[in-house]
N, C-alpha and C positions, 0 to 999 in steps of 0.2 A: 406463546401468544396466539390466540385464536385468529383465524382469518375468515373473511367474508368475501364471497364472489361479487364482482361488480354487478352482474345481472340480478343477484338476489337483493342487493341494496336498492337497485333501481325499482324493483318490484315493490319493495317495502315503502319507498318514498313516492311511488306512482309517477315516475319520470322515466325518460329514455336513458338507456345505457350510454348513448353517445354524449349526453349532457354531462354525466358523471365523469366519463373519460376525459372530456375537455377540461373540467375543473381540476381533475387530478394532474393533468399535464401542467396547468398553471401553477399548481402547488408544488410541482417538481417531483411528484410521485411517479415512479416508473411502472407502467402497466402495458401489457400487450394487447389485451382484448377484453370483451365483456365477461370472459370466463376466468380472467386473472383474479387472484385473491389479494385482498388488501388488509392490513392490520387494523387493530381497534382504534389507533390514533387517527389514521386516515379516514376511517368510518365516521368518527366524531367530527372531524373537520368538514366532511361532506354534509353530514346532518346539519351542522351549524350554518353552512353556506346556504343550503336550500330552505332551512327553517326561517332564516332571516328574511328571505324573499316573501314569506307569508305575511309580514308586518308592514308592507309599503304604504298602505292607506293611512295607518296611524301616524307613521313618520311624516307622510306628506302633509297631513293636517297640521301637525306641530310646526313643521317648517314654514307652512303658509302663514300661520299666526305670527311667527317671528318676523317673517318678511313684511307682513302688514304693519307690524309695530315699527319697523325700521323705516318704512316708507312715509309714515305720518309726519315726522319732524322734517322731512325734506323741503316742503314748500317754503318755510321761512328762509332757507339758505339761498334760494334763487334770487331774491331782490338784490342782495349785496353784490351779486356778480354782474348785474346789468350794466353798471358804469364801465366795466372792463371790456364791453363789446367793441368799442372803437378799435382797440388793439387787435381784435380778431379780424377786422376788415382788411388790415394790411396783409393777412395771410390768404385772403380769397384768391389772389392770382395764383398762389401755389396749388390750390385745389383745382383751378381751371386747367392746369398743365396736364393733369392725369386723365381727362376724359377719353383721349384717343385709345388708351390701353383697355379700359373697361368695355369700350364698344367692340373690340376685337375678341374679347374673351369668350362671348357666346359661340363664336365660330369654332374656337378650339374645343368647346364642350358639346359640339354638334347640336345646335339649338333646335328645340322643339321638333325632333325627328318624328315621323309617323310611327305609330305602334305596329302597324303592319303594312306591307305593300302587296298588291295582287298582280301576279304576272299573267300575261296573255301570250307572251313570246319571250325569247331570250333577249337580254338587254346588252347595250354597249356600256362602257364606263360612264360616258356622258349622260346616258338615259337613266342609269341607276342613280347617279349623283342627283339628278333632278328629282327623282322619286323620294330619295332620302333627305332632300332639302339640304344638301351639302355641296361641296365643290368636287370636281374631277380630281383636283390635286390631292385632296384628302384621301380619296379612294386609292390613288396611285401610291401615295405614301404608305398606306396600309398594305398594299400588295408588295411594295419594296421591302417592308419589314418581314414578309414571308419569303423574301428572296426571289420575287417575280417582278418582271418589268412589263408594262402594258401601255399601249397608246389609248387616247381618248375614244377612238373608234373601235377598239377591240371588243368583240362579242364575248361575254362571260358565260362560262358553263353554269349549270344549276347550282352545283356545290359551292363555287366561288361566290355566286350571287347571294346565296343563303348566308355564307360565312361573313361576307362584308356587311350585309344588312344587319345581322345580329351584333356585329361590332359597333354599329351606329345606332343600336337600340331598337331595331325593327325586326319583326318576324315576317317570313315569306309564305304566302299562300298562292296556290295556282288557281286561276279563274276557270270557270266552266267553258269559256270560249278559247281556252289555250290550244295550241297546236298539238297534234297527235304525239309528236316526239316529246314535248314538254309534259304532256299529260302522263305519258308512260313513265318518265322520270319521277314525276310527283307520286305516282302510285308506288313505285319501287322504294322511294325514300320516305314515304309517309308524310308528304308536305301538306296534306289536307288535315292532319291531326292537330288537336289542341286540347285545352282544359286538362292539364296534367293532374293526376290523382294517385294515391297509393293503390297498389294492387297486391294480390296474394302471390306468394313465391311459388315458382314452378320447380318441383323437386323430382329428380329422376332417381328411381331405386335401381341399383345395379349390384352385380355380384355373380358368383358361380352358381351353376344349376343346383337346385335342391338345397340351397343355403337358407331358404325361408323368406325370400323377398316378398312373394305374393301373399304368404300367410301373414306377414306383418301388416301388409296393406289391408288384407281381409279384416284383421282385428281392429285396425284404425277405422275402417269404413263400416264395420259390422255387417260385412257381406260375405259371400261365398264364391269369390272369383275362381279359386283353385278348382272347385268342383266342375266348373264350366270348361276348364282346359283339359284337352286330351292328355291322358297320362299324368295329370296334375302338374304339367309343365307349361309355363307361359310361352306362347308361340306367336303372339302379336303384341304390338304396343297398345297398352290401355291407358287412357287419360281420364283421371277422376278428380272431381272437385269435392274436397272434404271440409266440412265445417266442424270445428272442435271448440270446446270452451275457451281454449287459449287463442284461437284465431283460425282463419281459413288458409288452407294449403291445397295446391294442385299437385297431384302425383302422376308421374309417368312411370308405368311398370314395364320395364324392358325385359325381353327374354334372356336367360342366362346361358343357353346352349351356344357353343362356339360358332354355329352356323349363322347366328344372328348378330355377328360383330358389326355389320354395317348398320343394323337397326339401333344397336346400342350407341354407335358413334353419332347417329342422327339425334338420338335422345339427348346425349350430352351437350350438343350444340344449341338446344332450344331451352335449356334449363338454367335455373339460377343457383341451385344447390344439388349436389349429388349425395345421396345416402348409400354408402357402400356396405352391403350386408355380408358379413363373414361369419360362418359357423365356427364356434371355438373348438369343436371336435375335429374340424378339417383344417382350418387355417387358410392361408393364402393359396388359392388354386389358379390354374391357367386363366380362366375367365375373370377372376378377381384382378389379376395383373392387367388384362386387357382393359377392364373397366377403369382402373386407376390411370392408365395411359390416356384413355379417351377423355376423362375428366380433367386431367392436368393439361392436355393439349388444348382443351376448350377454355382453360383458365377459370374453372368452376370450383368454388370451395367444397371440400369433402367432409362429411360427417360419417364416421365409422360406427356402424351398429354391430356390436359383438353379440351375435344371436346364438340361440340354443344354450344359454347359460345354465339351464337345468340339467345339461348332460355332462359337461366336462369343465367345471370351474377351475380345476387345477391347470388347465391349458391357457388361461386368460393372459397371464403376464408374458408367456412365451409368444403367443399370437400377437400381442401388442408390440413386443420388441421386433417382430419380423417385419413390421411396417416401416422401420427406420430406413431400410435400404431404398425405399421409395420417397423418402423425405417427409413421411407422415409420422410425426412425433407427438405423443399425447401432451396436452397442456400441463398436466401435473408433473411432467418430466422436462419442462422448459420449452416444449414445442407449441404449435398453434393449431393442432388438429383435435377436434372434439371426438372422444370415444364414449359411446353410450352402451352399457350392458343391457341386453334385452333377451326376453324369452317370449316368442310369439305365441307358443302353445299355452303358456301360463299367463300371458298378457302382462308381463313384467317389463318395466322400463319404457313403455310406449308413450306415456304421458311426458316423460323426460325427453324422449326423442322429439316429440312435437314441439316442446318448449325450446329445445336447442335449435330446431329448424327456424322457428319464428325469431329467435334472438339473432341468428346469422342474417336473416332477412331484414331485420330492423337495422342492423349495422350497414347493410347494403343500400338502404333507403330506396327500395324498389318502387318506381312510379311509372305511369304510362298515361298517354292521353285517353280520357274516358269518353270523349264525344267525337263526333265526326265519322267519316267513312272508315270501316274496319280494315285492319291489316293483320295478318297472322301467318301461320305455317300449316301445311298439310302434314299431319302426323301419320295417318294411315288411310288407305283406300280399299274399296272392295266393290265388286259388281253384285248387287242384290237382285235376285230374280224378280221380286215384286216391285222394288223401288228404283231399279236402274243403278247408275254410278253413284256411289255414296262415299263421302270422305269425312274423317275426323279432323276437324280444324281447331287448332289452339289459337284463339284470338289474342293478339299481343298488344293491340292498340285500337281505340275507337269503339264503336258500337255496331255489331252485326245484327241486322233485323230482317224479318221476313220480307220478301220482295226485292231485297238488294241485288243489284247486278254485280257480278264479280268476275275476276280473271285469276287463273292459277297456271302459270307457264303459258302454254298455248291453248289451255282449256278455259272455256267461259261457261257462264250459267246464271241462273237466277234462284235465290233462296226460296224453295217451295215449302220446306219444313226443316225444323231443327229439333234435335232431342239431346238430353244430357246423358251422362254415363249410366243412368238408371232407366233410360228409355222414356223419360217424361218429356212432353212437348215444351219447347222454350220459345218465347216470343222475341227476346233480345239477349245478346251475349256480349259482355264487356271484356276488358283486359284480363288475361289469365283464366279465361273460361274455355274449357274444351267442349265442343259440341259436334254432333254428327250432322252433317249438312246434306240435304237432298236437293237436287236441281242442277247437277253438272251435266253439260252437254255430252261430255265424254269423260273417261276416267283419267284424272290427273296423276302425276307421279308423286309419290311420297317425298316430302322434303321441299316441294315447290312453295314459293311465296304466294299467299292468298291475299288479294286486294280487292276491296269494293270500289267500284267506279261511281263517282258522283253523278247523279242524274243530270241529263242535259243533252243537247244536240251533238256535241263533240264526243261525248261518251259513246253514243250510238255509232258514230263514225269510227271510233277507235275499235269497238267490238267487231264491226263489219270487216275492217282491215285485218284484225287479228284472226277472224274466222277464215278469211281468204288465205292468210299465211299458214294456218293450221292445215287447210286442205292441200296446199302445195307440199307441205312437209310430209303429210300422210301418203300422198301419191308417190313421192320420191322414196320414202322409207318402206312402203309396203306394196311393191308391184304385184300384179296377179301371178299366182303360182301356176306354172305350166309343167306338165309331165316331163317335157324335154329338158326344161331348165334344171330339174332335180336329177333326172336319170343320167344326164351327161356327166356331171361331176361324180356321180356314183360309179359310173363305168370307168372314169379316169382313175378313181381311187379304189378300184376293185381289190387290189392286193392289200390295201390297208385295212386292218381290223378296226372297225369303228362302230360304236354303239350310238345310234341315232335316237334322240329323245324329243318328244313333244311334251312340254311342261305346262301344266295348268294349276293355278292356286286360287285360294279364296280371296286373298288380299295381296296388294302390290308388294308390301314389305317382305312377305314370305317368299314371293316369287324371286326377288333379287337375292335374298339370302340363300335360297335353295340352289339357284343357278351357280353361285360361287362355290358352294359345297360339292355339288355334283362334278364340277370341272376338276376339283382337287382329287377326285377318285380315279381319274384317268391314269393309265400306266404307259410305259414305253410300248407295250404290245397292243394295248386296247385304248383307243382314243374315244373321247365322248364329244358328241356334237349335238347341241340343243338347237334343233333346226327351227323351232317355233316355241314361243312361250306367251302366256297371256293370263289375265285374271278372269275367273268365271268357270262355269262348267264346260265339259267336253262337248264340242259341236260336231255336226256331220262333216263340216269342212276339215276339222282336226283329224277325223278318222280317215277321210279321203287322202289327206296329206300324208298321214302315217302309212297308209297302204302303198302310196307311190314311193315314199322314201325308205320303206322297210324300217319304220321307227316304232318304238314302244311309247305309248302315252302314259305319262305318270301324273297323277293328280294328288294335290295336298289340300285337305280340309274342304273338299267339294263332294257333291253327289252326282252320279251319272244317271241320266234319264234312261229308263228301261228300253225305249226305242233306239237310243244311241248305242246302248250296250248290245242290242240285237244286231244292229247294223255293223258294229265293229266285229262281232263274231262271224258275220257273213263275209266280211272283207279279210278275215283272218288277222285282225289287229288286236294286239294285247293292250288292255287298259288296266292299270294298277292304281288304286286309290289308297292313300294313307292319311291317318290323323296325327301320327306321331313321327317326328322327323327322324328319330333313330331307326325306326322300322323302314322308312323310305330309303335311307342311305344304305342300310344293311342289304336291302333287296338289290339295289343297283350294284353294290360291291359283289354280291353273289353272281349276278349276271356277267359282270366283267371277268370274274374268275373262270366262269364256264367258257367264255369267248377266248380267253387267253390261250395262246399256243402252248401245248403241254411241254414240260421240260423233259428231255431225254436223259435218263439215268442209267449208267452201266450196271448190269447185274451179272456177276461172274458165275459161270456154270461149272467150270472145272479146269484142272491143269494136267499137262502130260509132258514127260521128259523124253527127249529124243535119245534112243539107245543105239540106233543104227541108221545108215542112209543107204537106200537101194535105188538102182537105176532100172527103170521099167521102159521097154521098147515102146515107141510112139507116144509115150507119156512124159518121160523125163525122170527127175529124181523124186523119190517119195521118202518121207521120214517114218522110220519104224519107231513107235512110241510105246511108253508104258504110262497108263493113266494114274496119276498120283492122288488127285482129289476130285470129287464131284464126277462130272461126266463130260465127254466130248460130244458135241451135237453137230451133225452134218451141215445144217443151214445156219449155224452160229457164226458170230464174228470171231476173229482170232488176232492175237498179238504175240509175237515171238520175241523172247528176251534172251540175250547172250551175255553172261556175266553180270546180270542185273540191268543191262542196257537194252532199251527197246530197239530192235532191228527192223521189225516189220509190223504193220497194222493193216488188216484187210479182212478177208473172210475165207471160210473153209471151202476148198474146191472139191475135195473127196474125202470119204471116211470109209475104211475097209476093215473087215475082220476076216483073215484067211481068204483073201481074194474076193470076198463077198461084200457088196455095198451094204452098209447098215445106216440107220438113222442116228444111232448114238451108241457110245461105249462107256460102260460104268467103271468105277474105281477098281484098281488092281488087275485090269485086263490090258492085253497088248492090242495094238491097232496100227493101221497105216494111215497117215494123214498127208494130204496134199493141200498146199495153200495157193490161193489164186494169185498167179503172176509171180511166184517166188520159187527159186531152185537152190539157193545157197544155204542148205541145211548143214549143221555140224552137230556131232554127238555132244550131248550135255546141254544143248539149247532147251529152253522150256517154253511150251506153247500154252497160252491162256485162252480159254474159250469163254465167250460172254455174249450177252445180247442186250439191246437197249430197251428200257421200259419207259413208256410215256407216263409222266407224273404231273398232275395238275396241282397248283398251289391250293392249300386248304383242303 
């Protein structure tokens, strides 16, 4: 019997998959998701159910006619009943006994509560009850159901106030005249947001390096992102809004190299769906496993794109089975994970991939407030020479517009300009829109919450207090660097082999990822100390600090001004700049190997057997030897073995040939040997002569 997928039937009938799943559940048909297959009988039942709904108007008219016909004969029936009214009068007292109950019923139903309440300050239970037009007792009962006790004068926190208000049918908004503390809470929780509407899904593309993540995105966007990346490797997070015939999707393209684990983790926590790209000719690799862990930890649905199908189709089933140990089982094998075969190079399967993304999004019913002050997340930051601090912001709620005043962590600013992922100017950005924002007072950290502050007097006061807090934190975190402050610890740790690094990168995300990778290169013999790191090009202050701390300056994705390069050369400071992370890490690893203390390896020079023992006046005993192998060297080290057991380890004190001091004696020649601090020679002992060779790793 043929089977039809739920989503295919939904497409045919032009309805949502959720509606079909709901009807199938009522009919007792067991299905897991929109990807589940149903037989022809179930398909016909669904068609009948939804086709019947197309005839309601005809049925309503027929029903109305019948109702009208039935109502016409009713008037004659009323007169005969009039004489019976006196009997009903006796029942009137019974009706009068019930009024006390109906009067109380509206209280139980929370009569006419306001649709919203505006907060200027934190409220007590009594004050909230008054705003909600209910009683304090009702609010206390609601709290008791949550396992909380409270007195009428207890001041409620913002979350509890919001929760109680919603329970009584009202939404909470924070007024512009609210206290700074309440305003900050409102910004963090998005209390200003309203007008919920559907939004595009945010999809993070993850996977191992060189498995085709960015190439897939290129084909979907009809762009050439790969060519812009050094070494054709994605090394920053890219956020792209893509419009397709099936619908709109926002893609986050995260780097696959292991150094960017933190960036991938950040991507997974801002996304609705993860597309895990796996090359069928490689299968599951280390970064693939990391991506799976990040996505599962974030509770995000995973769609697996089996890429490079044009290369090794025979591996497909084996690769699919390998996902079982991670709990990712294909739907056609009884699981709930969608697997889509793709070939980015040949542009195969990409339309299906988009279709599956939008189906998963439909099931998730993704919505967000489309109006009001914007709230979002800082995806990436960089210091642009011409534009100053710039950040990629993913708007998650509300509308971000030019001129908006915002806060991100301890950084504030005003939107001076916005551009989309293609560099076009944008006037406003709503939910699920990634935009590059200009106007930050200082560079924010990637991952910070970005919130627009509603215009008003209190907002200005809040910004002023935030700016003061920022200045205090900066003064504590970045004291002035003094030569003594650096030289003192360097003197104290003189014996410790340490590579001092000043790290500069083009964007904040790269900076964090590189710092972690560099620290992992440290060994027991050579430690790594990142004495300063920052976003932007190398400055004169960086060079001065490097000269004082005897550090090397390492840059990633930046350019060094010729004047700074000349100043660094004058100060004898090394500046190394890289565009590819592999090259940067290889360079540091090579430096560490050069700094490492060389390993001393024994190199045997020769052996000699003691054939006689002589006593020499004023000297003591001397061993008369015959050189068996190699050569005996006067300044060499020596080890004496007796019956295979080591008796002595030290160095040669003297080496003679017929009373004459010599530097060395070759194989098959006699010689006299004296060992430093040793006299207990016996015939038959064997002396091994060797020296130590310094050997550096690699």
